[in-house]
Structures are given as C-alpha cells and as structure tokens.
N, C-alpha and C positions, 0 to 999 in steps of 0.2 A: 721381272724384278722382285715381285712379291715372294717367289720361290726362294731366291737368294737370301732375302731378308730372313725368312723362316729358318734357314739352315743355321743361322747364328743364334737363334733364340734358344735359351737353356731349357731343357726338358727337366722338370722337377722329378725327384725320386718319388716313386710310389711306395708308401709305407704299408707294411703287412706284419705288424707286431702281433705276437701271441703272448699268452700268459707266461710262457717259458722265458720270454725276453725280460720280464720284470723280476726284480728282487724285492723281497719284503724287508723294509727298514722299520725298526722300532726305536722310538726316541723316548727315553725316560724323562717324564715330566715331574717326578716326585720332588725334585729339589728346586723347581722353578718357583720363585717367590714373587707373585704378582697379586695385587688386590683387585678382586672382582666380586660382584654381588653374588650372594648364595644362589639366587634364581638362575643367573647366567651360568654359573659353574655347574649347576644341576643339568641344564640344557646341554652344555658342552659334553658332560660325561655321558649323557644319553646318546649324543650323536657321534662324537669322534674320539673320545678318550675311553680306552678300555682298561679295566683294572686287572692287573696280572698278579695272581696269587703266588707268593713265595712262602718259604717256611717261617720267616720272621714277620712279614707284613704284606700288605697289598700295595703295589705301586702303580701309579698312573702312567700309561704308555700310549703315545701317539703312533699309530701304525700307518705306513704308506707303502704302496708299490712304486718302484722307481726303475727307470731305465735311461740310458744315454743314447741319443740319436744324433745324427748330423742333419742340420737344416740351415739353409742359407749360410753355409761355410762355418757354422758354429756347432760346437758340441753342446747339446741341450739336454738338461735333465727333464724327463717327463714324469710327473707324479700324479697319483690319485689315492684316495683312501678306500681300501678294499672293504672296510666295514660298512660303508655307506652305499655299496653297489650290490644289487641282488644277483645279477648274472654277469660275472666278470668277463667271460669270453665275449659276450655281446657288447659289453661296455668298451672293451679294447678294440673291437671291430669299429665302433663308432669313433673312438679316438683316432684310429687310422684315417677315417674319412676327414676328420677335423685337421689332422696333420697334413694330409694331401691338399686341403683347402688353403692352409697357411702357406705351404710351398708355392702354390699358384698365385697367392695374393700378398706375398710379403712386401712388395713395393707399395701396394695400396695401404697396407697396415702402417708402414713407416711414414707414408705421406699424411695419413690421418693424424698420426702422433705429431708430426712436424706442424701441421696446420693448427693443432690445438695448443701446442706448447711453445711455438716459436716466439710469440709476443712475450710470454713469461720469461723466456731466456733473454731476449733482447732488452726487456725493460727492467728486469730485476736480478739477473744472474750473470752479468758481464763482469769480468775482472777489470780493475782500473786500467784505462787506456785501451781496452779490447774493443775492436770494431764489432758492430752488429753482424750477425751471421745470416746467410740466406737460407731459404727453405731447402735448397739443394745441399748446402753444407751440413745442415741439421740432419737431413736424411742419411748422408754419407757417414755421419758419426754413429748412427744406429746400426753398427755392423756386427754386434754380438748379442744373440739371444742367450740368456742365462738359464731360464727355466720356463716350463709351461706346466701349469697345474690345472688339472681337470676336476670340476665339481660334479656331484652326482647327477645333476640335471644336464650335463654335458656343456654347460657354459665353461669358459676357461680363462685363465690369466696368463698373459705372456709378459715376462720380465726381461727387459733389455738393459744391458750395461749402458750407462749414459755417456761413456767415453769423455768424461769430464765436462759435459754440457752443464750439469748441475752439481758440480763438485763431488762427483763419485756416487751420487744417489742412483738407485735403479729407477727405470721408467716402467710403470705398470700399465698394460693395455688390457682392459676387461672386454671380453667378447661373449655375447649371449649365445645360447644354444642354437638360435636361429641365425647366427653369424653376423649379428649387428655389432658394429664397433661402438662401444661406449666411450665416454670421455676419458682420455688417459691422464695419469697423474704421476708425480715423482714420489718415491717412497724411500725410507731408510736414509 
C-alpha cells in the first residue's frame, strides 16, 4: 500500500539555475523622495546603492539580478543584489539548494504562516458577517508566491499573495540561512 501512496506524491522540480538565467535590473532611485538620517543613507550607499556617472550628474541606482521560475504552481521572481555577493556562481548554486528546499517544504512553510497569522485574521481582519476561517482554509488561500529575495548571507524572504486574507496585503515569511522559519508578517 505504501508503494501506491508514493506514486501519487508530487516530485518537486530540481533547480539548476546559472548566471545566464538571471537578468540585471537597475532601478533609478534619484527621484525617490524619502527622509532618512544621513548616517543611514551613507550605510545604504555603501552597501546596495551604486552611483552611476552620467554626463550631467551621478544618479543613485539599485541593481539586482532577477529571474522567473515556477514553484508550487506560481511564477515567482527570484532576486538578489549582485553587488553584495563575492562569487555569483557559488551564490546561485546555494540559491538552487534553497529553492529545492522550498519545493520540498512548501506545505510546512504555509502551515507555519497559518499557525502564526490565523488568530490575527480571525480576531482582527474579518469582514462584517464573515465567519472565522480554519487553518486548512488559510493554507489553501496561500496559493501564490510572488517573490523570493535572497540576502548576501543566504537568508531569504518569501512573499505570498494573501488572496484577500488581509485585504490585499502581502504575507512575508523570513527564513534564516539555516532554514529556520521566523515569525511571518503582513506587509504593504
């Protein structure tokens, strides 16, 4: 009987991305008007904003490598900042390992999110007259991963479409480089 059960288990795709799969994206931050402390701005410039010289001025540009993959039936954007990584090929190899882990553990990740955010949903985010939802219903709604962003230390953030659980916000799941699930939160 165990053999028959295993026939129906889905085998996740093995990822084998290379540098060629990624495209460089540059976002002009010159016209972004936010108020931050000069100390923080200096640290940001040192770490992830590069100044690009032009004939008329220098503009601030955020650079990222990006590719689209399919994971858990979602088209997902994978991003990282190439300016913070010493060996891009090795970093991408590690990204593949993390993506393979996500594929194998997606249900556990969704269950962790539901466990942590279900009370918030049922106690604060129900529409008038809406019944409380179950953990299983919550997990079912987490059907679209929008983006996975990798940090230089190989920790990463997974952003889920909330499917109107929280009025269109994204759900962010932070995962450490050691694959520890931190507390999820809603953003934007």
